[in-house]
Each structure stands twice: as structure tokens, then as C-alpha cells.
N, C-alpha and C positions, 0 to 999 in steps of 0.2 A: 720699636726697638731702638735702644739708645746707641749712639755712636761711641766707639771705643777710642781711647787715646792711641796715638801713634808713638812708637818707641824709637828713640834716637840714641846712638852711642857716640860719645865724644871722649877722646883721650886728650886732656888739656895739660900741657907742660907750662908751668908757671914759674917765672923768675921775678919775684916782687922785691925789688931793692929797697923800697920804702919800709916794708914790714919785715924784711929778711926772711921771707917764706919762699922756699924753693922746693918744687916737687912735681910729680906727675899724678894726675887725678883721672881715674877712669869713671866717667859719668854716664849714668843711664837716665835719660830724660824722657818722661812721658808728656807728650804734647797733646793737650786737650783739643778736640776738634775745632773749638772756637778760637784757639790761640794761633796767632800768626807766626811765621818764621821769624819775623823781626823781634817779637816779644820773647820768643824762645832764646834767640841769640843774645838779647839783652840780659836774660837770666844767666846765661853762661858768662857774660862779661861781669855781672854782679858777683857770681861765684868766684871768678878770677880775682876780683878786687878784694874780696874778704875770705879767700881760701883758707881753710882750716880742716884738719882731719875730721872734726865734728860737724862741719857745715853740711847741711842736708837740704834737699829740695822739699818744699811743702807739698800738700796734697793736691794743689792745682787750682785752676780758675773756678771750678765749681764750688769751692769752699771759700766764701768771702772772708771769713774770720781767720783764715790761715795765712801764714807768710809764704812768699814765693821761695824764700830760703831762710833757714834758721840754724842757730846753735843752741842746744840745750845742755845744761850741766848735768852732772851725774844724779842730781836730785830731781831732774825734770824741769827745773826752773829755766826760763828763757833768758839766755845771755844776749843773743843777737837776733833781731827780727828784720828781715829785708823785704820791702815791698818793691814791685816792679810795675811801672806804669804811672797812672794818675789816680791814686787811691783817694777815697773820701776822707776829708779832714777828720771826721769823727772816728773813723777806723784807725787813723794814724794816732790820734790822742789815746785811744784805747790800747793800741800796741805799745805806746810809750809808758803806759801804766803797768804793762805786763812784762816788759823786757828791760834789761839793763841798757842796751843800746838799740836804736831803731835807725834804719837807713831806708830812704826812698831813692830808687834809681828811676828817674823819669825820662821819657823820650816822647817824641811826637811833634817837634818843631813848635809852631805858634800855639798849638793846643797846650803844650807843656808850659810855655810862657804865661798863657792866660790862666792856667790852673795855679801856677805859683803866685801870680799877682792876686788872685781871688783868695787864696788860703794863707798867704804870707804872714799877715799880722797874727793869726792864731798859731801858726806853726813855729814862728820865731820864738815863742815863749817856752817851747819844749826843749829843755836843756840836754836831753839824751837823744836828740834827733839830728841826723845828717841828711841833707837832700842834695843829690847829684843829678845832673841832667846831661843826657847825650844829645848832640846835635842831630837833626833829622837826616842829613846826608850820611852821617856815620851809622845810625841805626839801620837805615835802608841798605847801606853797603854790607852790614853784617848779615842781613837777610839773604844776600846773594851768596853767602858762604855755606849755606845749609846743604847737607847731605845726610843720608840715614846713618852713615858711619863717618866720623870726622876726626882728623888729627889736627889739633890747634895749639898754638903757642901764644902765651901772653907774657910780655915783658913790661913790667911796671916800674916807672921811675919818676919821681917828682910829680906824682898824680897823673901822669900821662900813661897811656896803655898802647903798646904796639901789639896789635892783635893780628895774628897771621895764621894761614892755613888754606888748604884748597887752592893754592896758587895765587893767593891774594894777601896783601898786607894793608891793614887799616891803622892809621895813627889816630887814636882816640884821645881827646882832651876833655874829660868830663868837667862840666862847669859846676862849681860848688855854689848852689843857691844858699845853703845854710850848713854850717859846721856845728857839731855837737859841742857843748861847753867843754873847754879844755883841749879842743882839736883845732889845729891851725891849717 
């Protein structure tokens, strides 16, 4: 018998001064049995950083060829593909060929640093790729905020994210390993 995903609800209030996006987003997140609280919360942070009415969660960890989050246009073409974690370099290249913009939000401390150094030379050639990294203490702190029903706030300014909720506030400073061409 296969294990079922656990459903989480999050009301995320986003004030993104960098992109001038302000809004409340009611999210229903299906957490695969093999997904950690840490990864799920990094997905919510990724949602906050790229929030859009068309941004949707992918089908999950069981689907390797699927994004964690994506935006499709009205024709079904992929505008934005977001990976969370340390995806395979070949999968990232494939994503870059299928989407206008691709983002990787990595986390995991030294494992993320090793992953970046191993893949850096190949990934730096991809003009439509952005790679962000969350520090290990930050991603671990995010995991401590998990509840089945959450009310969260994300205030984004100059690339920094003040992420708060559940009686905690975490000041996130995603490190930009790589910016897409034309992004500073």
C-alpha cells in the first residue's frame, strides 16, 4: 500500500518591494511522504520569491521531470520552472530548454556548496538560469515553523526575505550563486 501525501494549508501574505507584488495567497501543499519539513518550507519561500497568480506547485517529488513550482502561459508553454534542492545538472539543462526562465533554490549547507562547485562550469553557460542558495541555519529554522495550517508573512526587499509566522521571524539572505543573463 502506497503512502499518501500529507496536506498542509498556508496563508502567505507577501509584500515584495523588489517586484512590486503584494498579495495574499492561500496555498494547499501536498507533502510527499519522503519530503522533509525543511524542503516543503523552502518550496514556500520559493513561492514567495516568485509569487504570481499563475504560479503553481508541481506534481511532487515522485515526478523527477516536473518542477517544484511553475508558471505556464495560456498556450501551456512553460514561462518559469523552479527546482528546489540539488537537482541533477542534466535535468536543469533540460528545464532550461523547455522554459523561458529556470530557477534553482538550493539548500543543505556544505552539500549545496559541493553541488554548486561540481556543476558550476556547466550551469554558468545557461543564460536563462538563476541559482539561489539558502544557508543551512535558515532552512533548518524554516522547518521549525511547520504546522498543518499556517499563517505566514514574507517581506522581500533588496533580495532579502523577512519570513515570519508561528511566533517566529527569520531574516533570509539567499545567496545568488548565479543570475540569469540580464538579471543583477
